[in-house]
N, C-alpha and C positions, 0 to 999 in steps of 0.2 A: 402623947400619953401610951405608957409603957402596959401590955396586957398579958396575961401567961399564954394565952392563946398564940400573941404577936411573937414569943420568946421562942414557944415549941415549933412553932412555923418554921424559923428563921436556924433553929436550931436545927433542925431533919430537912429542910434544905441546905443546910450548908454539908451536913452529911450525903444527900444524896449527889451533889458537885465534885464530894471528895472520890465518890464510889464510881464518878463517872471517870474522875481523872485516876483512878487505879486503873480501870480497865481501858481506857486510851492507851497508858503505858506499856499494858499488854502485848498492841498492835506493834505488830514487825512494819518496819515503815523503811528496811535497805540500810540502815545503818547498825552498827553493834549500841546496844542499849542494856546494861544489866538486867534492868526490869522486865523482858523479857525470860527471863531465868526465875521471876519471882514464886510461879506455882510448881515449878521442880521441887520434886519433893523425892530424899533418895534413902532407902534405904541402908540403914549403918548400925551393925550391930542390934540389928532388930527391927530397931523403929525406926520409922518415918520424919526423915527431918527437913526444914528446907535446906536446898544447895549453901546459902549461903552461910548456914552453919558449920559444915565439913569444907568448904573452900574458900577459896580470894578470889573474885571477882574482876578483872581488871581489861581495860581497851586499849590496847597496845597502837590499831590501827581502828580507820575510820569504820572499818566493815567485818574485824575482828574480834573476838572475845577470848580474852585467856584465863584459863580456870586453873588457878592450884590447890590442889586442897595440903589440910594442914596436915591430913595422914594419908602418906603417898599409899598406903593398904586400900584407901577409899575409891581411888583411882578407877577400877573396873566397877565397882558400885554407881558412881558418878555417872561413870560412859551408859550404861544401861539406866539410870534416870533418865538422860537427855533423851537416849532412843526411843526411851518406849512415852514419853511424853510428847503431846502433839504439835511440837514446834515443826516440825522437818527440816529439821536441820541435820547435818549428819556430823558429828563429834570426831576431831580427829586427836587420838593419843599417841603419846611420842613415849610414854614412860613415866612421864615425871609430869605432864600440865596436857590439858585436854583446849585445843583452839577449834574457838567454832567461826566459822567463814558463812556472816550473812551474804544470802546473794543478791546480786544488783536484783531490782524489780523491773520486769516491766511495765509497757505504759498499759498496757490490759488489765496487770494487773497490780497496780497503782491505782487502776479506778474502781476495782474491786475494795479495794482497801479505804477506798474514798464512800464508798458507799456504806463499807460499815461501819464508818466513824460517826457516819449520818445518820444511822439506825441506832447506836448508841447514846448519839449525842439528842435524837428526839425519845429515847426511853429517859435518860437524865429529865427532860423537859416534861414528860408526862409524870415523873416521880414528882415533880417540883408541883406541878398542877394540883396532884391528887394533895399534896401535904394542903397549900392553899385551901384548898374544897374542905381538906378535916378544921382548917381552921376559921372559914368561914361559918360551918355548922357549929360549930363551940360558940361562936361570938354568936350567934341565934339564939341559942340557947340560953346564953345569959342574958340576953336582953328578951328572951319570953318569961325569963325567972325573974327580969327584974335586979337582974344583980348590976347592970349599966344603962344608960340613960341610951334613947336613940341617938344624939348627938356623940356621945362617946363611938357608941357604935359606927357610924360614918366616919370619925377619924381612923379606930381602930382600923375600920377595913382599908382605909385608905396606908396604914401602917402596912395591912400585912401586903396590901399590892406593891407598894415597894420596896419588900422582902421580896417580895415573887420574881417583882424585875430584874431586881440583882443578881439574884441566882441565876435566871435565864440568860442573862450578859454573861455572866463568868462561865454557861456550859457552851454560849455561842463562842465564847472566846478562846475555852481549848479546843472546840472543836474546828476553828479558825486555825489552830496553830498546830495542830495535827494534821490536817489535810495538807497544809502547807509543807511539813516536814516532810509528809509523801510524795506529793508531785513534786516537791525537788531535789529531793532525796537523791 
């Protein structure tokens, strides 16, 4: 039996997992990944625009990002945007393209990043549990006003728990994959 509480919970839990996926993609793991530049905004003709709208981003080597502006006049603006971001990377501008070399991670830094991944994952699990709590509150209200029977309540409660378990498993899988990427990187 599906209920609006279950479908709403599933939708919100999926959003929580998606947010975690984006957050984890922005964590640097010692390998070149264009998504670490997703938060970089370039001031281009007076407007702040995402970097990927003013330049192409390629990965010619495992630890190098190559940024090629569509308009060569934006090269200095792109370099400034990268320098002012909190990435901690030094862009190398040769007049045509910008190279970003991703430094090799130390063992200590890998542990720090793995802890950060764990914190992000726990935040995702908390968000999922909050969605579950809201769904259960909604079901209790439906039971109280006799929109559903006691048996329906228990069936739907099981459905909510199944959706919650799926979302938590998705979060755990994402976190494990990112931790593996960091430790093996």
